[in-house]
N, C-alpha and C positions, 0 to 999 in steps of 0.2 A: 392249343399250339405249342409244341414242344422245342422247336428250334433245334431238332436233332437231325435234320437232313444233312445231304453232302454239301449244301451250301446255304451259308447263313442269309445271305442276300436273297436267295429264292424262298427261304422261309418267311424272311420279313416282307417280302412282296406279297406273298399269300395272306399273310396275317393282317397287314395293313388294308389289303383290298378287302378281305371279308369283315374287318373292323369299319370300313367305310360304308360297305353295303348294309349292314346292320344298323348302323348309325343313321342311313337315310331312311331305312324303314322305320325306325322309330320317329323320326321327324315327320315322315309323311303320315303315318298313322296316329299322330299327336299323342303318342304314349310318352310319359315323362319319367322315363328310366335314365339313370346314368349308365353309360356304357364304358367299361374298361378293359383293356388289353392285359390279362394276367399273364406274368412270367416269374421264373424264379430268380431268387437274388444273384444266383450265379451267373444267368444269362444277362441279367442286367449288368453286372459288374463286368462281364468278359465282352459283351457285345454292344450294349446300348450306351456306352460312354463314347463310341467312336462318333466322329464328327458327321459322317454320312448317314449314320442312323439316326442321330439326334436331328438332323436336317429334314429327314424324311418324316419322324415322328411329329415334329413342330409343324410342318407344312400340312400335314393330314390331320393335325388337331387331335392326335391320338392321347387318350388318358390310360396312364399305366397303373397297374396294381402290382406291386413288387411282394413276392411271397417267398418265405423261407420254405423250402420243399421238405426239410427234415422234421421239423416241428409243425408244419401246416398252419402256420401262423402269418398273417398279413404283416409285413415290414413297412411298407409305405405306400401312400396314394400319391400319385403325380397327375395334377391337372394340366 
């Protein structure tokens, strides 16, 4: 999910919905994988600091993986 669409909220809705579906599948099939939503550091700084975004992420218990897109390195894991 690149969050490059015309509306950040629509992109967020799609990403969170997909995350929840995948998480439910992992739970139902008893697979013990940790699921994270990977986003770039720029997207995290520009959009995921908003109160509305934080509320949605927290309510849906979305774990985040923050990546530096240029160096292709994981910057932060957020549970």
